[in-house]
Wavefront OBJ file of the C-alpha trace (Angstrom):
o trace
v 95.543 41.033 -119.035
v 92.691 38.666 -118.376
v 90.006 38.629 -115.561
v 89.346 35.184 -114.256
v 86.809 33.893 -111.814
v 88.802 32.683 -108.751
v 87.335 29.441 -107.533
v 88.439 26.470 -105.484
v 89.346 24.600 -108.709
v 91.713 27.417 -109.624
v 93.249 27.477 -106.115
v 93.991 23.672 -106.480
v 95.689 24.069 -109.983
v 99.029 22.356 -110.155
v 99.542 21.977 -113.847
v 98.795 18.274 -113.611
v 96.286 18.119 -116.447
v 97.072 17.136 -120.000
v 99.806 19.427 -121.311
v 99.524 21.339 -118.059
v 96.330 23.042 -119.261
v 93.795 24.036 -116.590
v 90.679 21.887 -116.435
v 87.689 23.730 -115.101
v 85.299 21.787 -112.777
v 81.933 23.038 -114.002
v 80.190 21.788 -110.783
v 82.485 24.007 -108.649
v 80.269 26.940 -107.546
v 82.750 28.522 -105.290
v 83.541 32.186 -106.042
v 86.426 33.881 -104.147
v 86.086 36.967 -106.346
v 88.056 37.833 -109.563
v 91.761 38.083 -110.213
v 93.661 39.767 -113.016
v 96.340 37.466 -114.697
v 99.082 38.853 -117.077
v 99.028 37.111 -120.426
v 102.676 36.390 -121.227
v 102.363 33.959 -124.184
v 100.202 31.561 -126.042
v 100.704 28.139 -127.578
v 98.985 25.248 -129.205
v 98.888 21.758 -127.587
v 98.446 18.986 -130.102
v 96.964 15.619 -129.213
v 96.468 13.273 -132.177
v 94.270 15.066 -134.734
v 93.046 17.668 -132.288
v 94.588 20.725 -130.913
v 93.931 23.321 -128.265
v 95.053 26.893 -128.136
v 95.936 28.112 -124.726
v 97.279 31.137 -122.908
v 100.209 31.077 -120.507
v 99.465 33.650 -117.701
v 101.462 34.884 -114.760
v 99.443 34.947 -111.539
v 99.322 37.207 -108.557
v 99.701 34.533 -105.864
v 103.296 33.371 -105.797
v 105.698 31.000 -107.494
v 104.501 28.348 -105.141
v 101.144 28.166 -106.941
v 100.407 26.391 -110.368
v 103.370 25.800 -112.605
v 105.904 27.906 -110.831
v 103.602 30.826 -110.651
v 102.057 30.350 -114.111
v 98.786 29.015 -115.449
v 98.026 27.393 -118.831
v 94.324 27.893 -119.744
v 92.461 27.324 -122.943
v 91.635 30.666 -124.747
v 87.902 29.820 -124.682
v 87.593 28.640 -121.003
v 84.449 30.071 -119.448
v 86.120 31.192 -116.285
v 87.800 34.058 -118.214
v 85.494 36.889 -117.698
v 87.139 39.512 -119.978
v 90.341 40.854 -121.465
v 91.998 44.242 -120.903
v 94.289 45.778 -123.556
v 93.773 42.824 -125.995
v 90.915 41.516 -127.869
v 91.233 37.812 -128.836
v 90.619 36.709 -132.360
l 1 2 3 4 5 6 7 8 9 10 11 12 13 14 15 16 17 18 19 20 21 22 23 24 25 26 27 28 29 30 31 32 33 34 35 36 37 38 39 40 41 42 43 44 45 46 47 48 49 50 51 52 53 54 55 56 57 58 59 60 61 62 63 64 65 66 67 68 69 70 71 72 73 74 75 76 77 78 79 80 81 82 83 84 85 86 87 88 89
């Protein structure tokens, strides 16, 4: 489980970023509280010589949000406030 800051940027997430990975808007200062997401998997997106490790998380909204109810987010994204039951490497 992961705790994420819920902002307007999160609300608008549609999976449209590169590889469907969430792109945080650092200028977005909205804070609708925090939500717990269930970490269901991880993967590595490769682009040329670079790569980005990301979580695949299930949300608590509905399957109408994000990528059919899922979020892809970089493991080091600053909106992740903490983990429960898992300590990332």
